[in-house]
C-alpha positions as CSV (number, residue, x, y, z in Angstrom):
1,M,-167.9,90.6,203.3
2,F,-168.3,94.4,203.5
3,L,-170.5,94.5,200.4
4,L,-172.6,91.7,201.8
5,L,-173.2,93.7,205.0
6,L,-174.2,96.7,202.9
7,A,-176.6,94.7,200.8
8,S,-178.2,93.1,203.9
9,T,-178.5,96.6,205.4
10,A,-180.3,97.9,202.3
11,L,-182.6,94.9,202.2
12,G,-183.3,95.1,205.9
13,Q,-185.3,98.3,205.5
14,S,-188.7,96.6,205.5
15,P,-191.4,98.1,207.7
16,G,-190.6,97.8,211.3
17,N,-186.9,97.4,210.7
18,R,-184.1,100.0,211.0
19,A,-180.8,99.6,209.2
20,Y,-178.4,102.5,209.2
21,F,-174.8,103.1,208.1
22,G,-173.0,105.8,210.1
23,E,-176.2,107.1,211.8
24,D,-177.2,106.1,215.3
25,I,-180.5,104.3,216.0
26,Y,-182.6,105.4,218.9
27,V,-185.7,103.4,220.0
28,A,-187.6,105.7,222.3
29,S,-189.6,104.6,225.3
30,G,-193.0,103.4,224.2
31,Q,-191.8,102.9,220.6
32,Q,-191.6,99.4,218.9
33,V,-189.2,98.3,216.2
34,H,-188.6,94.8,214.8
35,N,-184.9,94.6,214.0
36,A,-182.0,97.1,214.2
37,T,-178.9,96.8,212.1
38,C,-176.2,99.5,212.5
39,V,-172.8,99.7,210.8
40,F,-170.3,102.3,212.1
41,C,-172.9,103.6,214.6
42,S,-174.6,102.8,217.9
43,V,-178.1,101.6,219.0
44,Q,-179.9,103.0,222.1
45,V,-182.9,100.9,223.1
46,E,-185.3,102.4,225.6
47,G,-188.5,101.0,224.0
48,D,-189.2,97.5,222.6
49,L,-187.3,95.6,219.9
50,T,-189.2,92.5,218.9
51,G,-186.3,91.0,216.9
52,R,-182.6,91.2,217.0
53,V,-179.9,93.9,217.2
54,F,-176.7,93.7,215.1
55,V,-174.0,96.4,215.5
56,L,-170.7,96.5,213.6
57,F,-168.2,99.0,215.0
58,G,-170.5,100.7,217.4
59,S,-172.2,100.1,220.8
60,V,-175.5,98.9,222.2
61,N,-177.1,100.6,225.2
62,V,-180.2,98.8,226.5
63,T,-182.6,100.2,229.1
64,G,-185.7,98.7,227.4
65,R,-186.4,95.3,225.9
66,I,-184.9,93.2,223.1
67,E,-186.9,90.1,222.5
68,K,-184.4,87.9,220.6
69,G,-180.7,88.7,220.8
70,A,-177.9,91.2,220.4
71,T,-174.6,90.9,218.5
72,V,-171.9,93.6,218.7
73,I,-168.7,93.4,216.7
74,G,-166.0,95.9,217.5
75,G,-167.9,97.7,220.2
76,N,-169.5,97.5,223.6
77,A,-172.8,96.4,225.1
78,V,-174.3,98.0,228.2
79,I,-177.4,96.4,229.7
80,D,-179.2,98.2,232.5
81,S,-180.8,96.4,235.5
82,Q,-184.3,97.1,234.2
83,A,-183.5,96.0,230.6
84,R,-184.2,92.6,229.1
85,I,-182.5,90.8,226.3
86,G,-184.5,87.6,225.6
87,G,-181.9,85.7,223.5
88,D,-178.1,85.4,223.5
89,T,-175.8,88.3,223.7
90,T,-172.5,88.1,221.8
91,V,-169.8,90.7,221.8
92,L,-166.7,90.3,219.6
93,G,-163.8,92.7,220.1
94,G,-165.4,94.7,222.9
95,N,-166.8,94.7,226.4
96,A,-170.1,93.9,227.9
97,V,-171.5,95.3,231.2
98,Y,-174.8,94.0,232.7
99,E,-176.3,94.8,236.1
100,S,-178.6,91.9,236.6
101,D,-178.7,88.2,235.5
102,D,-182.5,88.8,234.9
103,S,-181.5,91.2,232.2
104,L,-179.9,88.5,230.1
105,G,-182.5,85.8,229.1
106,G,-179.9,83.7,227.2
107,S,-176.2,83.1,227.2
108,A,-173.6,85.9,227.1
109,Y,-170.4,85.5,225.2
110,V,-167.5,88.0,225.0
111,L,-164.5,87.3,222.8
112,G,-161.6,89.8,222.9
113,G,-162.9,91.9,225.8
114,H,-164.3,91.7,229.3
115,L,-167.7,90.6,230.6
116,S,-168.5,92.7,233.7
117,H,-171.3,91.9,236.0
118,V,-172.2,94.9,238.3
119,P,-173.9,93.0,241.2
120,L,-177.0,94.5,242.8
121,A,-177.6,94.5,246.6
122,H,-179.4,91.1,246.7
123,G,-177.8,87.8,245.7
124,E,-178.4,86.3,242.3
125,A,-178.2,82.9,240.8
126,R,-177.0,82.5,237.2
127,A,-179.4,80.7,234.9
128,H,-177.4,80.7,231.7
129,P,-173.7,80.5,230.9
130,R,-171.6,83.6,230.8
131,L,-168.2,83.4,229.0
132,S,-165.5,86.0,228.5
133,L,-162.2,85.4,226.8
134,S,-159.7,88.2,227.5
135,P,-157.9,89.9,224.6
136,V,-154.7,88.0,225.3
137,L,-156.4,84.6,225.3
138,S,-158.4,85.5,222.2
139,S,-155.3,86.7,220.4
140,I,-153.5,83.4,221.3
141,L,-156.5,81.5,219.9
142,G,-156.5,83.6,216.8
143,V,-152.8,82.9,216.2
144,V,-153.3,79.2,216.8
145,A,-156.2,79.1,214.3
146,L,-154.1,81.0,211.8
147,I,-151.2,78.5,212.1
148,L,-153.6,75.6,211.7
149,L,-155.2,77.2,208.7
150,L,-151.8,77.9,207.1
151,A,-150.8,74.3,207.7
152,L,-153.8,73.1,205.8
153,I,-153.6,75.6,203.0
154,V,-149.9,75.9,202.3
155,P,-148.6,72.9,200.4
156,Q,-145.5,71.3,201.8
157,V,-142.3,72.1,200.0
158,R,-140.5,69.0,198.8
159,R,-136.8,69.0,198.5
160,R,-135.4,68.1,195.2
161,T,-132.2,66.4,194.8
162,V,-130.1,67.5,192.0
163,V,-128.1,64.9,190.1
164,R,-125.2,66.1,188.2
165,Q,-124.0,64.1,185.4
166,T,-120.4,64.3,184.4
167,S,-118.9,62.6,181.4
């Protein structure tokens, strides 16, 4: 899986894309980038991202605009009240903090962390689902999934009866 990520990172360096390993990505205000892929680093978006953001073992901080979606594995996502993520936001093994429901155009899913909404002064109505599974619940789900997988994979041991013949 790790080699697949490295290969996709190398291929993702077409014009308008940024893909880095161990080096942070910064999209300045007024700058436009298509996709951003970051492994063992973080992404700071103050400008416009016309595609998606994928971060493995890092964080995403958004004060600008991401048109499609953001995925963070093993890190955190912080979305400012003036920011906008057009698609779904997914965080696995980390936390997500957002200030305004208007900032998240799609659904928000957090597995293994907390989804925190910092409310603004005026009341807001949620347009899309927001789901957060705490680390304890996600650990329990992981153990149950592992047990089910083992039950399918490990063959059942049959007891053999030994017959002794004596003459």
